[in-house]
ZADO-1210 file (C-alpha; in nm, 4 decimals, padded with zeros to 6 digits):
<atoms>
<atom x="-02.7410" y="-00.9457" z="01.5485" code="UNK" pos="1"/>
<atom x="-02.9066" y="-01.1557" z="01.2692" code="UNK" pos="2"/>
<atom x="-02.9791" y="-00.8316" z="01.0659" code="UNK" pos="3"/>
<atom x="-02.6352" y="-00.7086" z="01.0904" code="UNK" pos="4"/>
<atom x="-02.4929" y="-01.0488" z="01.0045" code="UNK" pos="5"/>
<atom x="-02.7140" y="-01.0396" z="00.6758" code="UNK" pos="6"/>
<atom x="-02.6069" y="-00.6996" z="00.5984" code="UNK" pos="7"/>
<atom x="-02.2269" y="-00.8109" z="00.6213" code="UNK" pos="8"/>
<atom x="-02.2640" y="-01.1378" z="00.4659" code="UNK" pos="9"/>
<atom x="-02.1708" y="-01.0094" z="00.1092" code="UNK" pos="10"/>
<atom x="-01.8475" y="-00.8668" z="00.2466" code="UNK" pos="11"/>
<atom x="-01.7572" y="-01.1934" z="00.4262" code="UNK" pos="12"/>
<atom x="-01.8175" y="-01.4146" z="00.1291" code="UNK" pos="13"/>
<atom x="-01.7055" y="-01.2109" z="-00.1525" code="UNK" pos="14"/>
<atom x="-01.4536" y="-00.9536" z="-00.0789" code="UNK" pos="15"/>
<atom x="-01.1844" y="-01.1230" z="00.1102" code="UNK" pos="16"/>
<atom x="-01.1195" y="-01.3562" z="-00.1994" code="UNK" pos="17"/>
<atom x="-01.1609" y="-01.0711" z="-00.4362" code="UNK" pos="18"/>
<atom x="-00.9255" y="-00.8565" z="-00.2499" code="UNK" pos="19"/>
<atom x="-00.6738" y="-01.1283" z="-00.2411" code="UNK" pos="20"/>
<atom x="-00.7076" y="-01.2003" z="-00.6072" code="UNK" pos="21"/>
<atom x="-00.6698" y="-00.8227" z="-00.6977" code="UNK" pos="22"/>
<atom x="-00.3576" y="-00.7934" z="-00.4891" code="UNK" pos="23"/>
<atom x="-00.1890" y="-01.0756" z="-00.6710" code="UNK" pos="24"/>
<atom x="-00.2832" y="-00.9677" z="-01.0074" code="UNK" pos="25"/>
<atom x="-00.1579" y="-00.6197" z="-00.9284" code="UNK" pos="26"/>
<atom x="00.1564" y="-00.7373" z="-00.7606" code="UNK" pos="27"/>
<atom x="00.2460" y="-00.9647" z="-01.0731" code="UNK" pos="28"/>
<atom x="00.1986" y="-00.7008" z="-01.3135" code="UNK" pos="29"/>
<atom x="00.3814" y="-00.4582" z="-01.0972" code="UNK" pos="30"/>
<atom x="00.6905" y="-00.7243" z="-01.0855" code="UNK" pos="31"/>
<atom x="00.6666" y="-00.7384" z="-01.4707" code="UNK" pos="32"/>
<atom x="00.7691" y="-00.3741" z="-01.5073" code="UNK" pos="33"/>
<atom x="01.1029" y="-00.4317" z="-01.3582" code="UNK" pos="34"/>
<atom x="01.1337" y="-00.7962" z="-01.4811" code="UNK" pos="35"/>
<atom x="01.0841" y="-00.6836" z="-01.8437" code="UNK" pos="36"/>
<atom x="01.3513" y="-00.4039" z="-01.8040" code="UNK" pos="37"/>
<atom x="01.6030" y="-00.6599" z="-01.6722" code="UNK" pos="38"/>
<atom x="01.5393" y="-00.9717" z="-01.8777" code="UNK" pos="39"/>
<atom x="01.7766" y="-00.8814" z="-02.1731" code="UNK" pos="40"/>
<atom x="02.0649" y="-00.8255" z="-01.9389" code="UNK" pos="41"/>
<atom x="02.2267" y="-01.1649" z="-01.9864" code="UNK" pos="42"/>
<atom x="02.1460" y="-01.1594" z="-02.3774" code="UNK" pos="43"/>
<atom x="02.3391" y="-00.8214" z="-02.4240" code="UNK" pos="44"/>
<atom x="02.6316" y="-01.0164" z="-02.6399" code="UNK" pos="45"/>
<atom x="02.3720" y="-01.2171" z="-02.8302" code="UNK" pos="46"/>
<atom x="02.1787" y="-00.9108" z="-02.9332" code="UNK" pos="47"/>
<atom x="02.4554" y="-00.6852" z="-03.0240" code="UNK" pos="48"/>
<atom x="02.5857" y="-00.9781" z="-03.2789" code="UNK" pos="49"/>
<atom x="02.2304" y="-01.0173" z="-03.4226" code="UNK" pos="50"/>
<atom x="02.1542" y="-00.6574" z="-03.4607" code="UNK" pos="51"/>
<atom x="02.5092" y="-00.5561" z="-03.5595" code="UNK" pos="52"/>
<atom x="02.5622" y="-00.2867" z="-03.2877" code="UNK" pos="53"/>
<atom x="02.8138" y="-00.2507" z="-02.9994" code="UNK" pos="54"/>
<atom x="02.7866" y="-00.3862" z="-02.6668" code="UNK" pos="55"/>
<atom x="02.7307" y="-00.0536" z="-02.5092" code="UNK" pos="56"/>
<atom x="02.4571" y="00.0477" z="-02.7589" code="UNK" pos="57"/>
<atom x="02.2823" y="-00.2792" z="-02.6578" code="UNK" pos="58"/>
<atom x="02.2642" y="-00.1651" z="-02.2899" code="UNK" pos="59"/>
<atom x="02.0850" y="00.1311" z="-02.3936" code="UNK" pos="60"/>
<atom x="01.7886" y="-00.0920" z="-02.4533" code="UNK" pos="61"/>
<atom x="01.7666" y="-00.1417" z="-02.0795" code="UNK" pos="62"/>
<atom x="01.8524" y="00.2186" z="-01.9978" code="UNK" pos="63"/>
<atom x="01.5803" y="00.3415" z="-02.2339" code="UNK" pos="64"/>
<atom x="01.3181" y="00.1399" z="-02.0582" code="UNK" pos="65"/>
<atom x="01.4368" y="00.2431" z="-01.7074" code="UNK" pos="66"/>
<atom x="01.3976" y="00.6167" z="-01.8044" code="UNK" pos="67"/>
<atom x="01.0424" y="00.5735" z="-01.9387" code="UNK" pos="68"/>
<atom x="00.9547" y="00.3526" z="-01.6328" code="UNK" pos="69"/>
<atom x="01.0521" y="00.6564" z="-01.4066" code="UNK" pos="70"/>
<atom x="00.8545" y="00.8995" z="-01.6211" code="UNK" pos="71"/>
<atom x="00.5480" y="00.7294" z="-01.7302" code="UNK" pos="72"/>
<atom x="00.3897" y="00.6789" z="-01.4298" code="UNK" pos="73"/>
<atom x="00.3276" y="01.0535" z="-01.3654" code="UNK" pos="74"/>
<atom x="00.0978" y="01.0502" z="-01.6839" code="UNK" pos="75"/>
<atom x="-00.0865" y="00.7243" z="-01.5995" code="UNK" pos="76"/>
<atom x="-00.2034" y="00.8316" z="-01.2420" code="UNK" pos="77"/>
<atom x="-00.4419" y="01.1037" z="-01.3626" code="UNK" pos="78"/>
<atom x="-00.5885" y="00.8633" z="-01.6322" code="UNK" pos="79"/>
<atom x="-00.6552" y="00.5992" z="-01.3733" code="UNK" pos="80"/>
<atom x="-00.8179" y="00.8688" z="-01.1615" code="UNK" pos="81"/>
<atom x="-01.0551" y="00.9696" z="-01.4557" code="UNK" pos="82"/>
<atom x="-01.1431" y="00.6299" z="-01.6290" code="UNK" pos="83"/>
<atom x="-01.0680" y="00.3741" z="-01.3388" code="UNK" pos="84"/>
<atom x="-00.8207" y="00.1249" z="-01.2580" code="UNK" pos="85"/>
<atom x="-00.9267" y="-00.1765" z="-01.4286" code="UNK" pos="86"/>
<atom x="-00.9519" y="-00.0219" z="-01.7863" code="UNK" pos="87"/>
<atom x="-00.5972" y="00.1016" z="-01.7485" code="UNK" pos="88"/>
<atom x="-00.4515" y="-00.2195" z="-01.6273" code="UNK" pos="89"/>
<atom x="-00.6369" y="-00.4079" z="-01.9180" code="UNK" pos="90"/>
<atom x="-00.4816" y="-00.1375" z="-02.1750" code="UNK" pos="91"/>
<atom x="-00.1534" y="-00.1988" z="-02.0041" code="UNK" pos="92"/>
<atom x="-00.1334" y="-00.5504" z="-02.0443" code="UNK" pos="93"/>
<atom x="-00.2468" y="-00.5458" z="-02.4035" code="UNK" pos="94"/>
<atom x="-00.0183" y="-00.2847" z="-02.5420" code="UNK" pos="95"/>
<atom x="00.2633" y="-00.4295" z="-02.3600" code="UNK" pos="96"/>
<atom x="00.2051" y="-00.7824" z="-02.5168" code="UNK" pos="97"/>
<atom x="00.2014" y="-00.6233" z="-02.8527" code="UNK" pos="98"/>
<atom x="00.5034" y="-00.4406" z="-02.7849" code="UNK" pos="99"/>
<atom x="00.7035" y="-00.7719" z="-02.6696" code="UNK" pos="100"/>
<atom x="00.5713" y="-00.9457" z="-02.9579" code="UNK" pos="101"/>
<atom x="00.7297" y="-00.6316" z="-03.1706" code="UNK" pos="102"/>
<atom x="01.0733" y="-00.6759" z="-03.0024" code="UNK" pos="103"/>
<atom x="01.0698" y="-01.0546" z="-03.0773" code="UNK" pos="104"/>
<atom x="01.0130" y="-00.9895" z="-03.4443" code="UNK" pos="105"/>
<atom x="01.2481" y="-00.6709" z="-03.4682" code="UNK" pos="106"/>
<atom x="01.4826" y="-00.6909" z="-03.7527" code="UNK" pos="107"/>
<atom x="01.6894" y="-00.3850" z="-03.6541" code="UNK" pos="108"/>
<atom x="01.8331" y="-00.1990" z="-03.3410" code="UNK" pos="109"/>
<atom x="01.5924" y="00.0962" z="-03.4020" code="UNK" pos="110"/>
<atom x="01.2861" y="-00.1052" z="-03.4162" code="UNK" pos="111"/>
<atom x="01.3748" y="-00.2915" z="-03.1161" code="UNK" pos="112"/>
<atom x="01.4239" y="00.0288" z="-02.9286" code="UNK" pos="113"/>
<atom x="01.1035" y="00.1679" z="-03.0346" code="UNK" pos="114"/>
<atom x="00.9026" y="-00.1526" z="-02.9184" code="UNK" pos="115"/>
<atom x="01.1120" y="-00.1439" z="-02.6032" code="UNK" pos="116"/>
<atom x="01.0110" y="00.1933" z="-02.5125" code="UNK" pos="117"/>
<atom x="00.6345" y="00.1078" z="-02.6216" code="UNK" pos="118"/>
<atom x="00.6550" y="-00.1902" z="-02.3679" code="UNK" pos="119"/>
<atom x="00.7985" y="00.0360" z="-02.0721" code="UNK" pos="120"/>
<atom x="00.5244" y="00.3101" z="-02.1390" code="UNK" pos="121"/>
<atom x="00.2493" y="00.0721" z="-02.1117" code="UNK" pos="122"/>
<atom x="00.3557" y="-00.1602" z="-01.8500" code="UNK" pos="123"/>
<atom x="00.4388" y="00.1155" z="-01.5865" code="UNK" pos="124"/>
<atom x="00.0807" y="00.1725" z="-01.4760" code="UNK" pos="125"/>
<atom x="00.1101" y="-00.0964" z="-01.2120" code="UNK" pos="126"/>
<atom x="00.4001" y="00.0905" z="-01.0559" code="UNK" pos="127"/>
<atom x="00.1829" y="00.4074" z="-01.0635" code="UNK" pos="128"/>
<atom x="-00.1364" y="00.3069" z="-00.9352" code="UNK" pos="129"/>
<atom x="-00.0646" y="-00.0421" z="-00.7520" code="UNK" pos="130"/>
<atom x="-00.0018" y="00.1243" z="-00.4131" code="UNK" pos="131"/>
<atom x="-00.3498" y="00.3055" z="-00.4674" code="UNK" pos="132"/>
<atom x="-00.5128" y="-00.0096" z="-00.5362" code="UNK" pos="133"/>
<atom x="-00.3780" y="-00.1633" z="-00.2239" code="UNK" pos="134"/>
<atom x="-00.4743" y="00.1498" z="-00.0120" code="UNK" pos="135"/>
<atom x="-00.8298" y="00.1309" z="-00.1685" code="UNK" pos="136"/>
<atom x="-00.8844" y="-00.2318" z="-00.1219" code="UNK" pos="137"/>
<atom x="-00.7682" y="-00.3167" z="00.2170" code="UNK" pos="138"/>
<atom x="-00.8532" y="-00.1612" z="00.5814" code="UNK" pos="139"/>
<atom x="-00.6026" y="00.0580" z="00.7383" code="UNK" pos="140"/>
<atom x="-00.4858" y="-00.2193" z="00.9954" code="UNK" pos="141"/>
<atom x="-00.3864" y="-00.4508" z="00.6916" code="UNK" pos="142"/>
<atom x="-00.2523" y="-00.2031" z="00.4472" code="UNK" pos="143"/>
<atom x="00.1406" y="-00.2354" z="00.5701" code="UNK" pos="144"/>
<atom x="00.1420" y="-00.6085" z="00.5266" code="UNK" pos="145"/>
<atom x="-00.0074" y="-00.6184" z="00.1675" code="UNK" pos="146"/>
<atom x="00.1771" y="-00.2902" z="00.0544" code="UNK" pos="147"/>
<atom x="00.5000" y="-00.4998" z="00.1816" code="UNK" pos="148"/>
<atom x="00.3890" y="-00.7812" z="-00.0557" code="UNK" pos="149"/>
<atom x="00.3367" y="-00.5378" z="-00.3519" code="UNK" pos="150"/>
<atom x="00.6547" y="-00.3524" z="-00.2970" code="UNK" pos="151"/>
<atom x="00.8555" y="-00.6992" z="-00.2509" code="UNK" pos="152"/>
<atom x="00.7244" y="-00.8089" z="-00.5941" code="UNK" pos="153"/>
<atom x="00.8524" y="-00.5010" z="-00.7654" code="UNK" pos="154"/>
<atom x="01.1869" y="-00.5501" z="-00.6206" code="UNK" pos="155"/>
<atom x="01.2027" y="-00.9074" z="-00.7105" code="UNK" pos="156"/>
<atom x="01.1905" y="-00.8492" z="-01.0684" code="UNK" pos="157"/>
<atom x="01.5271" y="-00.7066" z="-01.1107" code="UNK" pos="158"/>
<atom x="01.7295" y="-01.0141" z="-00.9740" code="UNK" pos="159"/>
<atom x="01.5073" y="-01.2934" z="-01.0859" code="UNK" pos="160"/>
<atom x="01.4698" y="-01.1943" z="-01.4726" code="UNK" pos="161"/>
<atom x="01.8434" y="-01.2218" z="-01.5507" code="UNK" pos="162"/>
<atom x="01.8695" y="-01.5459" z="-01.3624" code="UNK" pos="163"/>
<atom x="01.5963" y="-01.6985" z="-01.5639" code="UNK" pos="164"/>
<atom x="01.6357" y="-01.5648" z="-01.9054" code="UNK" pos="165"/>
<atom x="02.0321" y="-01.6348" z="-01.8927" code="UNK" pos="166"/>
<atom x="01.9081" y="-01.9923" z="-01.9450" code="UNK" pos="167"/>
<atom x="01.6556" y="-01.8973" z="-02.2029" code="UNK" pos="168"/>
<atom x="01.9048" y="-01.7056" z="-02.4218" code="UNK" pos="169"/>
<atom x="02.1733" y="-01.9750" z="-02.3984" code="UNK" pos="170"/>
<atom x="01.9389" y="-02.2559" z="-02.5046" code="UNK" pos="171"/>
<atom x="01.6987" y="-02.1131" z="-02.7402" code="UNK" pos="172"/>
<atom x="01.7893" y="-01.7596" z="-02.8178" code="UNK" pos="173"/>
<atom x="01.7402" y="-01.4132" z="-02.6965" code="UNK" pos="174"/>
<atom x="01.4205" y="-01.3674" z="-02.9005" code="UNK" pos="175"/>
<atom x="01.2484" y="-01.6126" z="-02.7073" code="UNK" pos="176"/>
<atom x="01.2808" y="-01.3846" z="-02.4038" code="UNK" pos="177"/>
<atom x="01.0434" y="-01.1476" z="-02.5730" code="UNK" pos="178"/>
<atom x="00.7817" y="-01.4338" z="-02.6557" code="UNK" pos="179"/>
<atom x="00.7981" y="-01.5693" z="-02.2905" code="UNK" pos="180"/>
<atom x="00.7272" y="-01.2063" z="-02.1649" code="UNK" pos="181"/>
<atom x="00.4430" y="-01.1745" z="-02.4441" code="UNK" pos="182"/>
<atom x="00.2878" y="-01.5229" z="-02.3018" code="UNK" pos="183"/>
<atom x="00.3183" y="-01.4048" z="-01.9528" code="UNK" pos="184"/>
<atom x="00.1407" y="-01.0766" z="-02.0254" code="UNK" pos="185"/>
<atom x="-00.1417" y="-01.2923" z="-02.2320" code="UNK" pos="186"/>
<atom x="-00.1764" y="-01.5108" z="-01.9144" code="UNK" pos="187"/>
<atom x="-00.2114" y="-01.2099" z="-01.6880" code="UNK" pos="188"/>
<atom x="-00.4696" y="-01.0422" z="-01.8999" code="UNK" pos="189"/>
<atom x="-00.6594" y="-01.3396" z="-01.9224" code="UNK" pos="190"/>
<atom x="-00.6712" y="-01.3625" z="-01.5368" code="UNK" pos="191"/>
<atom x="-00.7834" y="-01.0395" z="-01.5000" code="UNK" pos="192"/>
<atom x="-01.0905" y="-01.1134" z="-01.7212" code="UNK" pos="193"/>
<atom x="-01.1741" y="-01.4451" z="-01.5325" code="UNK" pos="194"/>
<atom x="-01.1285" y="-01.2901" z="-01.2064" code="UNK" pos="195"/>
<atom x="-01.3759" y="-01.0141" z="-01.2948" code="UNK" pos="196"/>
<atom x="-01.6137" y="-01.2680" z="-01.4276" code="UNK" pos="197"/>
<atom x="-01.5817" y="-01.4870" z="-01.1277" code="UNK" pos="198"/>
<atom x="-01.6199" y="-01.1946" z="-00.8948" code="UNK" pos="199"/>
<atom x="-01.9645" y="-01.0757" z="-01.0664" code="UNK" pos="200"/>
<atom x="-02.0805" y="-01.4260" z="-01.0368" code="UNK" pos="201"/>
<atom x="-01.9832" y="-01.4451" z="-00.6604" code="UNK" pos="202"/>
<atom x="-02.1603" y="-01.1001" z="-00.6152" code="UNK" pos="203"/>
<atom x="-02.4708" y="-01.2174" z="-00.7907" code="UNK" pos="204"/>
<atom x="-02.4856" y="-01.5568" z="-00.5819" code="UNK" pos="205"/>
<atom x="-02.4298" y="-01.3445" z="-00.2710" code="UNK" pos="206"/>
<atom x="-02.6713" y="-01.0963" z="-00.3483" code="UNK" pos="207"/>
<atom x="-02.9550" y="-01.3799" z="-00.3511" code="UNK" pos="208"/>
<atom x="-02.8322" y="-01.5153" z="-00.0501" code="UNK" pos="209"/>
<atom x="-02.8035" y="-01.2147" z="00.1584" code="UNK" pos="210"/>
<atom x="-03.1528" y="-01.1004" z="00.0174" code="UNK" pos="211"/>
<atom x="-03.3286" y="-01.3949" z="00.1609" code="UNK" pos="212"/>
<atom x="-03.1159" y="-01.3589" z="00.4966" code="UNK" pos="213"/>
<atom x="-03.2294" y="-00.9725" z="00.4901" code="UNK" pos="214"/>
<atom x="-03.5930" y="-01.0799" z="00.4440" code="UNK" pos="215"/>
<atom x="-03.5836" y="-01.3054" z="00.7346" code="UNK" pos="216"/>
<atom x="-03.4012" y="-01.0612" z="00.9585" code="UNK" pos="217"/>
<atom x="-03.6605" y="-00.7963" z="00.9110" code="UNK" pos="218"/>
<atom x="-03.9525" y="-01.0349" z="00.9432" code="UNK" pos="219"/>
<atom x="-03.8159" y="-01.1541" z="01.2942" code="UNK" pos="220"/>
<atom x="-03.7389" y="-00.7693" z="01.3866" code="UNK" pos="221"/>
<atom x="-04.1197" y="-00.6877" z="01.3068" code="UNK" pos="222"/>
<atom x="-04.2636" y="-00.9631" z="01.4830" code="UNK" pos="223"/>
<atom x="-04.0613" y="-00.8764" z="01.7825" code="UNK" pos="224"/>
<atom x="-04.1539" y="-00.5308" z="01.7664" code="UNK" pos="225"/>
<atom x="-04.5303" y="-00.6217" z="01.7313" code="UNK" pos="226"/>
<atom x="-04.5062" y="-00.8783" z="02.0045" code="UNK" pos="227"/>
<atom x="-04.3444" y="-00.5702" z="02.2465" code="UNK" pos="228"/>
<atom x="-04.6319" y="-00.3482" z="02.1554" code="UNK" pos="229"/>
<atom x="-04.9168" y="-00.5838" z="02.2262" code="UNK" pos="230"/>
<atom x="-04.7446" y="-00.6875" z="02.5456" code="UNK" pos="231"/>
<atom x="-04.7556" y="-00.3186" z="02.6545" code="UNK" pos="232"/>
<atom x="-05.1227" y="-00.2733" z="02.5531" code="UNK" pos="233"/>
<atom x="-05.2141" y="-00.5556" z="02.7505" code="UNK" pos="234"/>
</atoms>
């Protein structure tokens, strides 16, 4: 029992916390894909006036992003299998952050459409491989609950974004929608990096703790075997 508990101590001390952190980060990033697409809906009128286009043309900025979100995950799936989940997520966060800054600084309708396309393409990996992360992270008996959390976060992005950014567009202007989205991406990227550093630190500490416990378990097991052999000989 002591040996088995020593072998399992790293899982007990590190994995539950790391699994929860990974789920939160992946779910938030997945939410941002639909959240970003719907964020400019309440600012259509302001964008049309600022860029000198019709209201119908402004709606294409959302339609473009939805179309790319539907196709791009097909491309990200094999990349994640080849290069790993975490590098793809980090690339997604960095490039979508740059794209949102480009949207905030766009002087014309064409440049904003290009930047929106860039954001949509690079923010889509969470929708492509988020479910795979949940499947690979949690045991079969827990997957349904955590898959539901991930799915709920994707669904919540559509109704929440217009509600929040309607106030933003009204009070400080539509360009602050993109600045806020860029800030959220920067915050999420920082959390990804810090979470990885924290996980490595915990694994290192648990390794030394578990190593000492394992040595103790082995010594106890060897002593019991030797005692059993000596009793049989006598």
